[in-house]
Backbone and ligand atoms as CSV (ligand in chain L), in Angstrom:
chain,resi,resn,atom,element,x,y,z
A,1,MET,N,N,18.873,8.513,-10.926
A,1,MET,CA,C,18.578,7.410,-9.812
A,1,MET,C,C,20.054,6.766,-9.738
A,2,ILE,N,N,20.380,6.602,-8.562
A,2,ILE,CA,C,21.542,5.871,-8.073
A,2,ILE,C,C,21.239,4.761,-7.290
A,3,ALA,N,N,21.748,3.593,-7.692
A,3,ALA,CA,C,21.410,2.252,-6.997
A,3,ALA,C,C,22.682,1.535,-6.726
A,4,LEU,N,N,23.045,1.160,-5.680
A,4,LEU,CA,C,24.213,0.509,-5.307
A,4,LEU,C,C,24.131,-0.945,-5.707
A,5,LYS,N,N,25.259,-1.447,-6.130
A,5,LYS,CA,C,25.386,-2.953,-6.727
A,5,LYS,C,C,24.810,-3.898,-5.604
A,6,ASN,N,N,25.334,-3.532,-4.289
A,6,ASN,CA,C,25.060,-4.551,-3.278
A,6,ASN,C,C,23.483,-4.321,-2.720
A,7,ASN,N,N,22.744,-3.476,-3.188
A,7,ASN,CA,C,21.312,-3.245,-2.849
A,7,ASN,C,C,20.442,-3.286,-4.042
A,8,PRO,N,N,20.114,-4.625,-4.378
A,8,PRO,CA,C,19.314,-4.820,-5.449
A,8,PRO,C,C,17.938,-4.290,-5.351
A,9,ILE,N,N,17.393,-3.821,-6.542
A,9,ILE,CA,C,16.119,-3.477,-6.650
A,9,ILE,C,C,15.134,-4.718,-6.666
A,10,LEU,N,N,14.112,-4.712,-5.748
A,10,LEU,CA,C,13.202,-5.538,-5.780
A,10,LEU,C,C,12.145,-5.211,-6.570
A,11,ILE,N,N,11.532,-6.279,-7.433
A,11,ILE,CA,C,10.266,-6.071,-7.999
A,11,ILE,C,C,9.299,-7.007,-7.706
A,12,PHE,N,N,8.017,-6.402,-7.295
A,12,PHE,CA,C,7.030,-7.358,-6.614
A,12,PHE,C,C,5.891,-7.499,-7.608
A,13,ASP,N,N,5.325,-8.717,-7.713
A,13,ASP,CA,C,4.090,-8.932,-8.378
A,13,ASP,C,C,2.991,-8.922,-7.416
A,14,THR,N,N,1.728,-8.971,-8.106
A,14,THR,CA,C,0.514,-8.900,-7.307
A,14,THR,C,C,0.409,-9.910,-6.325
A,15,ASN,N,N,0.771,-11.076,-6.400
A,15,ASN,CA,C,0.810,-12.179,-5.487
A,15,ASN,C,C,1.627,-11.876,-4.195
A,16,ILE,N,N,2.819,-11.062,-4.473
A,16,ILE,CA,C,3.654,-10.853,-3.261
A,16,ILE,C,C,3.017,-9.660,-2.345
A,17,PHE,N,N,2.502,-8.657,-3.008
A,17,PHE,CA,C,1.699,-7.637,-2.333
A,17,PHE,C,C,0.512,-8.207,-1.479
A,18,LEU,N,N,-0.079,-9.187,-2.062
A,18,LEU,CA,C,-1.228,-9.728,-1.329
A,18,LEU,C,C,-0.767,-10.548,-0.111
A,19,LEU,N,N,0.519,-10.847,-0.010
A,19,LEU,CA,C,0.895,-11.430,1.138
A,19,LEU,C,C,0.816,-10.559,2.397
A,20,GLY,N,N,0.815,-9.108,2.134
A,20,GLY,CA,C,0.829,-8.089,3.217
A,20,GLY,C,C,1.998,-7.974,3.837
A,21,ILE,N,N,3.244,-7.644,3.028
A,21,ILE,CA,C,4.427,-7.411,3.558
A,21,ILE,C,C,4.607,-6.123,4.252
A,22,ASP,N,N,5.286,-6.077,5.426
A,22,ASP,CA,C,5.699,-4.755,6.051
A,22,ASP,C,C,6.907,-4.249,5.188
A,23,PHE,N,N,6.686,-3.260,4.483
A,23,PHE,CA,C,7.821,-2.533,3.609
A,23,PHE,C,C,8.950,-2.088,4.436
A,24,ASN,N,N,8.671,-1.821,5.693
A,24,ASN,CA,C,9.793,-1.129,6.476
A,24,ASN,C,C,10.889,-2.190,6.867
A,25,VAL,N,N,10.735,-3.431,6.564
A,25,VAL,CA,C,11.683,-4.556,7.100
A,25,VAL,C,C,12.590,-4.773,5.792
A,26,ILE,N,N,12.267,-4.113,4.511
A,26,ILE,CA,C,12.896,-4.518,3.418
A,26,ILE,C,C,13.942,-3.272,3.181
A,27,GLU,N,N,15.102,-3.877,2.731
A,27,GLU,CA,C,15.986,-2.772,2.393
A,27,GLU,C,C,16.094,-2.446,0.930
A,28,GLY,N,N,16.336,-1.222,0.712
A,28,GLY,CA,C,16.391,-0.940,-0.649
A,28,GLY,C,C,14.947,-0.567,-1.417
A,29,ALA,N,N,14.868,-0.170,-2.770
A,29,ALA,CA,C,13.935,0.147,-3.286
A,29,ALA,C,C,12.906,-0.995,-3.809
A,30,ILE,N,N,11.638,-0.776,-3.996
A,30,ILE,CA,C,10.846,-1.943,-4.504
A,30,ILE,C,C,10.159,-1.092,-5.739
A,31,TYR,N,N,10.155,-1.956,-6.851
A,31,TYR,CA,C,9.615,-1.288,-7.834
A,31,TYR,C,C,8.272,-2.321,-8.327
A,32,THR,N,N,7.247,-1.734,-8.871
A,32,THR,CA,C,6.367,-2.449,-9.642
A,32,THR,C,C,5.600,-1.678,-10.626
A,33,THR,N,N,4.654,-2.174,-11.409
A,33,THR,CA,C,4.036,-1.430,-12.512
A,33,THR,C,C,2.672,-0.947,-11.916
A,34,PRO,N,N,2.149,0.243,-12.528
A,34,PRO,CA,C,0.950,0.584,-12.147
A,34,PRO,C,C,-0.334,-0.432,-12.094
A,35,ARG,N,N,-0.132,-1.305,-13.266
A,35,ARG,CA,C,-1.176,-2.261,-13.492
A,35,ARG,C,C,-1.289,-3.531,-12.211
A,36,VAL,N,N,-0.046,-3.754,-11.625
A,36,VAL,CA,C,-0.071,-4.527,-10.611
A,36,VAL,C,C,-0.738,-3.877,-9.418
A,37,ILE,N,N,-0.508,-2.608,-9.170
A,37,ILE,CA,C,-1.384,-2.083,-8.079
A,37,ILE,C,C,-2.827,-1.866,-8.302
A,38,GLU,N,N,-3.069,-1.824,-9.580
A,38,GLU,CA,C,-4.666,-1.930,-9.916
A,38,GLU,C,C,-5.079,-3.174,-9.705
A,39,GLU,N,N,-4.211,-4.300,-9.906
A,39,GLU,CA,C,-4.879,-5.810,-9.628
A,39,GLU,C,C,-5.084,-5.795,-8.195
A,40,VAL,N,N,-4.236,-5.275,-7.278
A,40,VAL,CA,C,-4.147,-5.578,-5.879
A,40,VAL,C,C,-5.538,-4.670,-5.471
A,41,LYS,N,N,-5.741,-3.625,-5.916
A,41,LYS,CA,C,-7.010,-2.738,-5.529
A,41,LYS,C,C,-8.328,-3.549,-6.031
A,42,HIS,N,N,-8.145,-4.325,-7.329
A,42,HIS,CA,C,-9.400,-4.865,-7.774
A,42,HIS,C,C,-9.604,-6.047,-6.846
A,43,LYS,N,N,-8.694,-6.633,-6.120
A,43,LYS,CA,C,-9.158,-7.726,-5.370
A,43,LYS,C,C,-9.335,-7.403,-3.902
A,44,ARG,N,N,-9.883,-6.063,-3.847
A,44,ARG,CA,C,-10.102,-5.554,-2.406
A,44,ARG,C,C,-11.650,-5.912,-2.020
A,45,TYR,N,N,-11.719,-6.719,-1.152
A,45,TYR,CA,C,-12.895,-7.014,-0.499
A,45,TYR,C,C,-12.785,-7.402,0.890
A,46,THR,N,N,-11.659,-7.317,1.547
A,46,THR,CA,C,-11.616,-7.738,2.883
A,46,THR,C,C,-10.668,-6.755,3.673
A,47,ASN,N,N,-10.776,-6.681,4.903
A,47,ASN,CA,C,-10.066,-5.535,5.622
A,47,ASN,C,C,-8.728,-5.726,5.557
A,48,LYS,N,N,-8.206,-6.981,5.224
A,48,LYS,CA,C,-6.723,-7.153,5.355
A,48,LYS,C,C,-6.368,-6.489,3.958
A,49,ASN,N,N,-7.040,-6.639,2.851
A,49,ASN,CA,C,-6.697,-5.956,1.538
A,49,ASN,C,C,-6.504,-4.557,1.799
A,50,ARG,N,N,-7.655,-4.002,2.437
A,50,ARG,CA,C,-7.603,-2.363,2.733
A,50,ARG,C,C,-6.349,-2.114,3.365
A,51,ASN,N,N,-5.854,-2.734,4.282
A,51,ASN,CA,C,-4.594,-2.653,5.068
A,51,ASN,C,C,-3.434,-2.599,4.162
A,52,ILE,N,N,-3.458,-3.543,3.153
A,52,ILE,CA,C,-2.300,-3.825,2.170
A,52,ILE,C,C,-2.376,-2.481,1.357
A,53,ILE,N,N,-3.418,-1.822,0.805
A,53,ILE,CA,C,-3.551,-0.786,-0.040
A,53,ILE,C,C,-3.204,0.399,0.588
A,54,ASN,N,N,-3.485,0.598,2.007
A,54,ASN,CA,C,-2.990,1.559,2.851
A,54,ASN,C,C,-1.478,1.760,2.962
A,55,ARG,N,N,-0.881,0.569,3.067
A,55,ARG,CA,C,0.578,0.367,3.324
A,55,ARG,C,C,1.183,0.796,1.766
A,56,ILE,N,N,0.544,0.529,0.699
A,56,ILE,CA,C,1.177,0.747,-0.605
A,56,ILE,C,C,1.228,2.234,-0.757
A,57,GLN,N,N,0.071,2.764,-0.379
A,57,GLN,CA,C,0.072,4.129,-0.491
A,57,GLN,C,C,1.072,5.087,0.303
A,58,VAL,N,N,1.324,4.628,1.560
A,58,VAL,CA,C,2.371,5.185,2.360
A,58,VAL,C,C,3.680,4.919,1.706
A,59,ALA,N,N,3.888,3.710,1.207
A,59,ALA,CA,C,5.340,3.339,0.471
A,59,ALA,C,C,5.522,4.146,-0.766
A,60,ILE,N,N,4.357,4.540,-1.462
A,60,ILE,CA,C,4.614,5.463,-2.618
A,60,ILE,C,C,4.944,6.700,-2.305
A,61,GLU,N,N,4.202,7.297,-1.350
A,61,GLU,CA,C,4.446,8.634,-0.804
A,61,GLU,C,C,6.010,8.882,-0.347
A,62,SER,N,N,6.577,7.592,0.413
A,62,SER,CA,C,7.796,7.998,0.916
A,62,SER,C,C,8.873,7.507,-0.154
A,63,LYS,N,N,8.286,7.078,-1.337
A,63,LYS,CA,C,9.435,6.860,-2.401
A,63,LYS,C,C,9.913,5.482,-2.054
A,64,LYS,N,N,9.580,4.610,-1.192
A,64,LYS,CA,C,10.067,3.381,-0.879
A,64,LYS,C,C,9.566,2.376,-2.056
A,65,LEU,N,N,8.438,2.862,-2.571
A,65,LEU,CA,C,7.915,1.934,-3.651
A,65,LEU,C,C,7.729,2.883,-4.934
A,66,VAL,N,N,8.237,2.388,-5.885
A,66,VAL,CA,C,8.221,3.152,-7.232
A,66,VAL,C,C,7.252,2.256,-8.213
A,67,LEU,N,N,6.343,3.193,-8.922
A,67,LEU,CA,C,5.670,2.584,-9.900
A,67,LEU,C,C,6.261,2.971,-11.182
A,68,GLN,N,N,6.396,2.185,-12.083
A,68,GLN,CA,C,7.200,2.410,-13.456
A,68,GLN,C,C,6.447,1.551,-14.526
A,69,THR,N,N,6.092,2.092,-15.651
A,69,THR,CA,C,5.623,1.241,-16.841
A,69,THR,C,C,6.935,1.069,-17.745
A,70,PRO,N,N,7.172,-0.131,-18.194
A,70,PRO,CA,C,8.247,-0.423,-19.114
A,70,PRO,C,C,7.951,0.314,-20.541
A,71,SER,N,N,8.979,0.270,-21.314
A,71,SER,CA,C,8.838,0.826,-22.601
A,71,SER,C,C,8.032,-0.416,-23.624
A,72,ASN,N,N,7.420,0.204,-24.556
A,72,ASN,CA,C,6.780,-0.857,-25.558
A,72,ASN,C,C,7.721,-1.675,-25.983
A,73,ARG,N,N,8.983,-1.201,-26.387
A,73,ARG,CA,C,10.204,-1.941,-26.921
A,73,ARG,C,C,10.465,-3.177,-25.868
A,74,ALA,N,N,10.614,-2.767,-24.705
A,74,ALA,CA,C,10.824,-4.032,-23.723
A,74,ALA,C,C,9.609,-4.981,-23.730
A,75,ILE,N,N,8.333,-4.560,-23.609
A,75,ILE,CA,C,7.317,-5.510,-23.801
A,75,ILE,C,C,7.447,-6.441,-24.911
A,76,GLN,N,N,7.822,-5.607,-26.155
A,76,GLN,CA,C,7.599,-6.559,-27.256
A,76,GLN,C,C,8.829,-7.580,-27.217
A,77,ASP,N,N,9.846,-7.210,-26.524
A,77,ASP,CA,C,11.025,-8.098,-26.379
A,77,ASP,C,C,10.722,-9.406,-25.674
A,78,ILE,N,N,9.797,-9.070,-24.481
A,78,ILE,CA,C,9.264,-10.182,-23.690
A,78,ILE,C,C,8.272,-11.035,-24.284
A,79,GLU,N,N,7.463,-10.447,-25.188
A,79,GLU,CA,C,6.559,-11.106,-25.903
A,79,GLU,C,C,7.166,-12.088,-26.853
A,80,THR,N,N,8.310,-11.674,-27.485
A,80,THR,CA,C,9.121,-12.544,-28.473
A,80,THR,C,C,9.681,-13.725,-27.582
A,81,SER,N,N,10.313,-13.348,-26.403
A,81,SER,CA,C,11.018,-14.362,-25.649
A,81,SER,C,C,9.955,-15.248,-25.245
A,82,SER,N,N,8.852,-14.992,-24.697
A,82,SER,CA,C,7.790,-15.902,-24.203
A,82,SER,C,C,7.300,-16.864,-25.023
A,83,LYS,N,N,7.297,-16.457,-26.522
A,83,LYS,CA,C,6.648,-17.166,-27.491
A,83,LYS,C,C,7.785,-18.385,-27.632
A,84,THR,N,N,8.983,-18.163,-27.448
A,84,THR,CA,C,10.064,-19.000,-27.662
A,84,THR,C,C,10.057,-20.180,-26.530
A,85,THR,N,N,9.598,-19.577,-25.302
A,85,THR,CA,C,9.698,-20.704,-24.037
A,85,THR,C,C,8.303,-21.490,-23.970
A,86,GLY,N,N,7.283,-20.804,-24.712
A,86,GLY,CA,C,6.147,-21.412,-24.534
A,86,GLY,C,C,5.304,-20.869,-23.475
A,87,ASP,N,N,5.764,-19.827,-22.770
A,87,ASP,CA,C,4.889,-19.349,-21.638
A,87,ASP,C,C,3.927,-18.193,-22.330
A,88,TYR,N,N,3.918,-17.758,-23.414
A,88,TYR,CA,C,3.282,-16.768,-24.147
A,88,TYR,C,C,1.811,-16.764,-23.704
A,89,ARG,N,N,1.125,-17.933,-23.707
A,89,ARG,CA,C,-0.355,-18.043,-23.470
A,89,ARG,C,C,-0.608,-17.952,-21.994
A,90,ALA,N,N,0.468,-18.347,-21.145
A,90,ALA,CA,C,0.221,-18.427,-19.780
A,90,ALA,C,C,0.417,-17.039,-19.049
A,91,LEU,N,N,1.016,-16.134,-19.848
A,91,LEU,CA,C,1.355,-15.005,-19.238
A,91,LEU,C,C,0.297,-13.645,-19.492
A,92,SER,N,N,-0.057,-13.001,-18.691
A,92,SER,CA,C,-1.115,-12.027,-18.774
A,92,SER,C,C,-0.171,-10.791,-19.126
A,93,ILE,N,N,-0.824,-9.537,-19.806
A,93,ILE,CA,C,-0.181,-8.498,-20.028
A,93,ILE,C,C,0.538,-7.761,-18.660
A,94,VAL,N,N,-0.155,-8.035,-17.457
A,94,VAL,CA,C,0.572,-7.568,-16.261
A,94,VAL,C,C,1.912,-8.340,-16.103
A,95,ASP,N,N,1.711,-9.589,-16.222
A,95,ASP,CA,C,2.928,-10.439,-15.969
A,95,ASP,C,C,4.151,-9.932,-17.017
A,96,LYS,N,N,3.774,-9.753,-18.323
A,96,LYS,CA,C,4.719,-9.349,-19.228
A,96,LYS,C,C,5.270,-7.993,-19.060
A,97,GLU,N,N,4.566,-7.249,-18.557
A,97,GLU,CA,C,4.993,-5.897,-18.187
A,97,GLU,C,C,6.026,-5.894,-17.101
A,98,LEU,N,N,5.775,-6.782,-16.098
A,98,LEU,CA,C,6.488,-6.866,-15.007
A,98,LEU,C,C,7.951,-7.377,-15.207
A,99,ILE,N,N,7.882,-8.406,-16.220
A,99,ILE,CA,C,9.218,-9.029,-16.574
A,99,ILE,C,C,9.895,-7.813,-17.389
A,100,ALA,N,N,9.149,-7.136,-18.249
A,100,ALA,CA,C,9.867,-6.140,-19.189
A,100,ALA,C,C,10.369,-5.053,-18.256
A,101,LEU,N,N,9.801,-4.715,-17.083
A,101,LEU,CA,C,10.396,-3.613,-16.245
A,101,LEU,C,C,11.611,-4.259,-15.594
A,102,ALA,N,N,11.613,-5.506,-15.213
A,102,ALA,CA,C,12.878,-6.082,-14.645
A,102,ALA,C,C,13.946,-6.017,-15.527
A,103,LEU,N,N,13.629,-6.495,-16.802
A,103,LEU,CA,C,14.723,-6.505,-17.742
A,103,LEU,C,C,15.259,-5.000,-18.105
A,104,GLU,N,N,14.405,-4.208,-18.158
A,104,GLU,CA,C,14.660,-2.718,-18.381
A,104,GLU,C,C,15.561,-2.073,-17.406
A,105,LEU,N,N,15.147,-2.265,-16.091
A,105,LEU,CA,C,16.075,-1.952,-15.010
A,105,LEU,C,C,17.251,-2.458,-15.047
A,106,LYS,N,N,17.427,-3.755,-15.368
A,106,LYS,CA,C,18.757,-4.499,-15.123
A,106,LYS,C,C,19.645,-4.021,-16.391
A,107,LEU,N,N,19.097,-3.836,-17.599
A,107,LEU,CA,C,19.911,-3.576,-18.729
A,107,LEU,C,C,20.277,-1.936,-18.671
A,108,ILE,N,N,19.231,-1.064,-18.644
A,108,ILE,CA,C,19.334,0.252,-18.834
A,108,ILE,C,C,20.015,0.796,-17.656
A,109,LEU,N,N,19.689,0.579,-16.463
A,109,LEU,CA,C,20.254,1.103,-15.272
A,109,LEU,C,C,21.389,0.499,-14.876
A,110,ASN,N,N,21.714,-0.817,-15.289
A,110,ASN,CA,C,22.715,-1.695,-14.938
A,110,ASN,C,C,22.823,-1.946,-13.468
A,111,VAL,N,N,21.673,-2.326,-12.872
A,111,VAL,CA,C,21.582,-2.680,-11.389
A,111,VAL,C,C,21.061,-3.900,-11.320
A,112,ASP,N,N,21.279,-4.615,-10.067
A,112,ASP,CA,C,20.839,-5.795,-10.029
A,112,ASP,C,C,19.493,-5.672,-9.398
A,113,VAL,N,N,18.651,-6.621,-9.946
A,113,VAL,CA,C,17.189,-6.920,-9.787
A,113,VAL,C,C,16.991,-8.110,-9.135
A,114,ILE,N,N,15.877,-8.328,-8.392
A,114,ILE,CA,C,15.275,-9.736,-8.071
A,114,ILE,C,C,13.875,-9.452,-8.293
A,115,LEU,N,N,13.306,-10.305,-9.144
A,115,LEU,CA,C,11.657,-10.405,-9.332
A,115,LEU,C,C,11.227,-11.425,-8.360
A,116,TYR,N,N,10.112,-10.922,-7.642
A,116,TYR,CA,C,9.521,-11.620,-6.537
A,116,TYR,C,C,8.189,-12.042,-7.117
A,117,THR,N,N,7.991,-13.200,-7.243
A,117,THR,CA,C,6.680,-13.798,-7.837
A,117,THR,C,C,6.248,-15.205,-7.435
A,118,ASN,N,N,5.248,-15.587,-7.338
A,118,ASN,CA,C,4.780,-16.954,-7.097
A,118,ASN,C,C,4.510,-17.582,-8.400
A,119,ASP,N,N,4.458,-16.881,-9.564
A,119,ASP,CA,C,3.961,-17.338,-10.988
A,119,ASP,C,C,4.810,-18.273,-11.361
A,120,TYR,N,N,4.543,-19.600,-11.748
A,120,TYR,CA,C,5.497,-20.439,-12.330
A,120,TYR,C,C,6.047,-20.041,-13.746
A,121,SER,N,N,5.143,-19.708,-14.521
A,121,SER,CA,C,5.307,-19.202,-15.757
A,121,SER,C,C,6.233,-18.003,-15.813
A,122,MET,N,N,5.972,-17.084,-15.020
A,122,MET,CA,C,7.010,-15.966,-14.905
A,122,MET,C,C,8.219,-16.352,-14.428
A,123,GLN,N,N,8.468,-17.193,-13.521
A,123,GLN,CA,C,9.720,-17.688,-12.971
A,123,GLN,C,C,10.419,-18.443,-14.013
A,124,ASN,N,N,9.569,-19.238,-14.843
A,124,ASN,CA,C,10.328,-19.829,-16.113
A,124,ASN,C,C,10.764,-18.994,-17.138
A,125,LEU,N,N,10.119,-17.871,-17.404
A,125,LEU,CA,C,10.685,-17.037,-18.369
A,125,LEU,C,C,11.825,-16.104,-17.688
A,126,CYS,N,N,11.627,-15.930,-16.504
A,126,CYS,CA,C,12.946,-15.148,-15.819
A,126,CYS,C,C,14.256,-16.013,-16.107
A,127,SER,N,N,14.185,-17.365,-15.699
A,127,SER,CA,C,15.365,-17.963,-15.817
A,127,SER,C,C,15.955,-18.060,-17.210
A,128,GLU,N,N,15.070,-18.029,-18.127
A,128,GLU,CA,C,15.304,-18.083,-19.684
A,128,GLU,C,C,16.170,-16.712,-19.963
A,129,LEU,N,N,15.616,-15.672,-19.389
A,129,LEU,CA,C,16.411,-14.217,-19.437
A,129,LEU,C,C,17.374,-13.844,-18.492
A,130,SER,N,N,17.859,-14.740,-17.598
A,130,SER,CA,C,18.758,-14.609,-16.624
A,130,SER,C,C,18.420,-13.472,-15.733
A,131,ILE,N,N,17.234,-13.117,-15.291
A,131,ILE,CA,C,16.703,-12.406,-14.435
A,131,ILE,C,C,16.575,-12.987,-13.049
A,132,PRO,N,N,17.137,-12.693,-12.204
A,132,PRO,CA,C,17.080,-13.351,-10.802
A,132,PRO,C,C,15.657,-13.390,-10.248
A,133,PHE,N,N,15.155,-14.473,-9.782
A,133,PHE,CA,C,13.806,-14.215,-9.269
A,133,PHE,C,C,13.604,-15.090,-7.906
A,134,SER,N,N,12.552,-14.714,-7.096
A,134,SER,CA,C,12.466,-15.439,-5.913
A,134,SER,C,C,10.988,-15.420,-5.732
A,135,ALA,N,N,10.479,-16.510,-4.934
A,135,ALA,CA,C,9.229,-16.621,-4.437
A,135,ALA,C,C,9.153,-16.312,-2.786
A,136,LEU,N,N,8.295,-15.709,-2.399
A,136,LEU,CA,C,8.347,-15.265,-0.967
A,136,LEU,C,C,7.158,-15.812,-0.188
A,137,ILE,N,N,7.598,-16.548,0.714
A,137,ILE,CA,C,6.511,-17.111,1.502
A,137,ILE,C,C,6.678,-16.437,2.947
A,138,ARG,N,N,5.627,-16.111,3.534
A,138,ARG,CA,C,5.666,-15.424,4.631
A,138,ARG,C,C,6.191,-16.226,5.879
A,139,ASP,N,N,7.137,-15.784,6.541
A,139,ASP,CA,C,7.695,-16.409,7.734
A,139,ASP,C,C,6.851,-16.972,8.825
A,140,GLY,N,N,6.964,-17.992,9.320
A,140,GLY,CA,C,6.127,-18.650,10.294
A,140,GLY,C,C,4.881,-19.244,10.078
A,141,ILE,N,N,4.454,-19.198,8.887
A,141,ILE,CA,C,3.263,-19.897,8.403
A,141,ILE,C,C,3.643,-21.008,7.323
A,142,LYS,N,N,3.310,-22.142,7.743
A,142,LYS,CA,C,3.574,-23.156,6.975
A,142,LYS,C,C,2.508,-23.416,5.704
A,143,THR,N,N,2.971,-23.612,4.590
A,143,THR,CA,C,1.993,-23.626,3.595
A,143,THR,C,C,2.145,-24.719,2.632
A,144,ARG,N,N,1.125,-25.419,2.244
A,144,ARG,CA,C,1.170,-26.467,1.238
A,144,ARG,C,C,0.764,-25.901,-0.050
A,145,VAL,N,N,1.408,-26.194,-1.244
A,145,VAL,CA,C,1.183,-25.511,-2.461
A,145,VAL,C,C,0.613,-26.609,-3.265
A,146,ILE,N,N,-0.470,-26.157,-3.863
A,146,ILE,CA,C,-1.406,-26.937,-4.823
A,146,ILE,C,C,-1.111,-26.496,-6.151
A,147,TRP,N,N,-0.391,-27.522,-6.927
A,147,TRP,CA,C,-0.148,-27.262,-8.363
A,147,TRP,C,C,-1.146,-27.635,-9.286
A,148,GLU,N,N,-1.144,-26.988,-10.357
A,148,GLU,CA,C,-2.162,-26.997,-11.522
A,148,GLU,C,C,-1.134,-27.285,-12.635
A,149,VAL,N,N,-1.601,-28.501,-13.388
A,149,VAL,CA,C,-0.908,-28.768,-14.748
A,149,VAL,C,C,-1.670,-28.291,-15.802
A,150,PHE,N,N,-0.898,-27.540,-16.835
A,150,PHE,CA,C,-1.544,-27.004,-17.942
A,150,PHE,C,C,-0.681,-27.131,-19.167
A,151,CYS,N,N,-1.155,-26.926,-20.477
A,151,CYS,CA,C,-0.509,-26.807,-21.739
A,151,CYS,C,C,-0.191,-25.362,-21.591
A,152,PRO,N,N,0.924,-25.052,-21.839
A,152,PRO,CA,C,1.495,-23.650,-22.042
A,152,PRO,C,C,1.071,-23.007,-23.390
A,153,PHE,N,N,0.740,-23.814,-24.508
A,153,PHE,CA,C,0.280,-23.357,-25.762
A,153,PHE,C,C,-1.228,-23.261,-25.755
A,154,CYS,N,N,-1.895,-24.499,-25.363
A,154,CYS,CA,C,-3.262,-24.412,-25.376
A,154,CYS,C,C,-4.158,-23.681,-24.278
A,155,ASN,N,N,-3.091,-23.289,-23.071
A,155,ASN,CA,C,-3.593,-22.986,-21.888
A,155,ASN,C,C,-4.756,-23.725,-21.449
A,156,GLU,N,N,-4.647,-25.068,-21.542
A,156,GLU,CA,C,-5.924,-26.009,-21.005
A,156,GLU,C,C,-5.338,-26.480,-19.823
A,157,ILE,N,N,-6.181,-26.542,-18.786
A,157,ILE,CA,C,-5.817,-27.376,-17.484
A,157,ILE,C,C,-5.985,-28.968,-17.645
A,158,LYS,N,N,-4.878,-29.565,-17.185
A,158,LYS,CA,C,-4.937,-31.070,-17.294
A,158,LYS,C,C,-4.784,-31.853,-16.022
A,159,ALA,N,N,-5.156,-33.104,-16.103
A,159,ALA,CA,C,-5.006,-33.661,-14.828
A,159,ALA,C,C,-3.353,-33.603,-14.202
A,160,VAL,N,N,-3.279,-33.774,-12.979
A,160,VAL,CA,C,-2.209,-33.523,-12.236
A,160,VAL,C,C,-1.023,-34.556,-12.672
A,161,GLU,N,N,-1.493,-35.910,-12.825
A,161,GLU,CA,C,-0.799,-36.981,-13.345
A,161,GLU,C,C,-0.110,-36.649,-14.603
A,162,GLU,N,N,-0.789,-35.874,-15.415
A,162,GLU,CA,C,-0.087,-35.587,-16.806
A,162,GLU,C,C,1.136,-34.717,-16.951
A,163,PHE,N,N,1.510,-34.174,-15.673
A,163,PHE,CA,C,2.636,-33.414,-15.594
A,163,PHE,C,C,3.931,-33.948,-16.127
A,164,GLY,N,N,4.624,-33.293,-17.154
A,164,GLY,CA,C,5.628,-33.648,-17.896
A,164,GLY,C,C,5.505,-34.517,-18.972
A,165,LYS,N,N,4.214,-34.787,-19.242
A,165,LYS,CA,C,3.838,-35.503,-20.378
A,165,LYS,C,C,3.445,-34.373,-21.524
A,166,GLU,N,N,3.465,-35.000,-22.755
A,166,GLU,CA,C,2.972,-34.131,-23.834
A,166,GLU,C,C,1.397,-33.962,-24.023
A,167,CYS,N,N,1.009,-32.702,-24.295
A,167,CYS,CA,C,-0.303,-32.414,-24.543
A,167,CYS,C,C,-0.814,-33.004,-25.669
A,168,GLU,N,N,-2.016,-33.759,-25.389
A,168,GLU,CA,C,-2.631,-34.807,-26.524
A,168,GLU,C,C,-2.871,-33.910,-27.789
A,169,ILE,N,N,-3.351,-32.604,-27.562
A,169,ILE,CA,C,-3.764,-31.894,-28.585
A,169,ILE,C,C,-2.713,-31.288,-29.544
A,170,CYS,N,N,-1.634,-30.692,-28.887
A,170,CYS,CA,C,-0.635,-29.769,-29.584
A,170,CYS,C,C,0.743,-30.504,-29.594
A,171,GLY,N,N,1.012,-31.466,-28.579
A,171,GLY,CA,C,2.247,-31.963,-28.363
A,171,GLY,C,C,3.180,-31.296,-27.453
A,172,THR,N,N,2.890,-30.201,-27.107
A,172,THR,CA,C,3.674,-29.335,-26.209
A,172,THR,C,C,3.809,-29.924,-24.755
A,173,ARG,N,N,5.033,-30.050,-24.107
A,173,ARG,CA,C,5.184,-30.499,-22.946
A,173,ARG,C,C,4.516,-29.641,-22.033
A,174,LEU,N,N,3.811,-30.489,-21.051
A,174,LEU,CA,C,2.820,-29.839,-20.020
A,174,LEU,C,C,3.708,-29.348,-18.960
A,175,ARG,N,N,3.352,-28.200,-18.270
A,175,ARG,CA,C,3.986,-27.552,-17.197
A,175,ARG,C,C,3.013,-27.443,-15.979
A,176,ARG,N,N,3.584,-27.145,-14.792
A,176,ARG,CA,C,2.837,-26.820,-13.746
A,176,ARG,C,C,2.838,-25.553,-13.290
A,177,ARG,N,N,1.869,-25.070,-12.418
A,177,ARG,CA,C,1.871,-23.767,-11.793
A,177,ARG,C,C,1.065,-23.837,-10.602
A,178,ARG,N,N,1.583,-22.927,-9.788
A,178,ARG,CA,C,1.079,-22.662,-8.329
A,178,ARG,C,C,-0.426,-22.377,-8.471
A,179,LYS,N,N,-1.315,-23.255,-8.115
A,179,LYS,CA,C,-2.668,-22.960,-8.357
A,179,LYS,C,C,-3.393,-22.229,-6.934
A,180,ASP,N,N,-2.719,-22.729,-5.823
A,180,ASP,CA,C,-3.253,-22.134,-4.500
A,180,ASP,C,C,-2.240,-22.625,-3.427
A,181,GLU,N,N,-2.484,-22.153,-2.129
A,181,GLU,CA,C,-1.869,-22.409,-1.215
A,181,GLU,C,C,-2.705,-22.760,0.151
A,182,ILE,N,N,-2.463,-23.703,0.912
A,182,ILE,CA,C,-3.258,-24.028,1.905
A,182,ILE,C,C,-2.354,-23.807,3.291
A,183,LYS,N,N,-2.870,-22.894,4.192
A,183,LYS,CA,C,-2.039,-22.696,5.290
A,183,LYS,C,C,-2.142,-23.680,6.262
A,184,LEU,N,N,-1.185,-24.158,6.799
A,184,LEU,CA,C,-1.166,-25.350,7.831
A,184,LEU,C,C,-0.796,-24.657,9.207
A,185,ILE,N,N,-1.820,-24.378,9.872
A,185,ILE,CA,C,-1.687,-23.687,11.412
A,185,ILE,C,C,-1.296,-24.683,12.510
L,1,ZN,ZN,ZN,-1.644,-28.115,-25.934
C-alpha cells in the first residue's frame, strides 16, 4: 500500500458514519474497523441509516473505504495507555480497536492519519498518543452540544456542575463527554 504524505489516511468512528457523509467529496482513503460498521448496522432503523449503509457498501467495493482490524499487540498497547490517562472505563472495545488501528497505520505504514470522532475520551487518549484527531460537524447545520460529566474511573454520570471537580467516591478528576447534539434550524 502506498500513501502519500500529503494525503493522510482518514479513520472514521461510528458517530462520523452516522452523520451521512458523501464519501466522494473526501480525498484519500478512509479506514475503519469491521466492528464500527457492525455498530452502524446495529443502529439501523430509519431510512436515513439504510442510505448510509448503502453508501458504505459502495465505498467498500470501490476500495475508497478499507476495513481493517488492528493486531492484538496494538490493542494491548491502547489498553495500557488508556489506564494511564484514566479513559480505560470510558472506552468500549470498538473505541480501543479504532485508536489501535490509527496507531498501527501511523507507526507501521509511516503515514499521516487523522482520527475522526466525536467521543471526548477517544480524543483525550489520541492527544496523549500524539494521534491527530478531529470532530466533524456537518456543514450548514448548527448544532448545540450537550455535555455529560462523568468519572472516568467509576464510569458514573455526575451533575454537570461537578465538571473539573474530583469524584467523591474515588478522587479521580471528573471529565465531560458529548452526550447529544441538538440541531438548531
Ligand atoms: Zn470515581
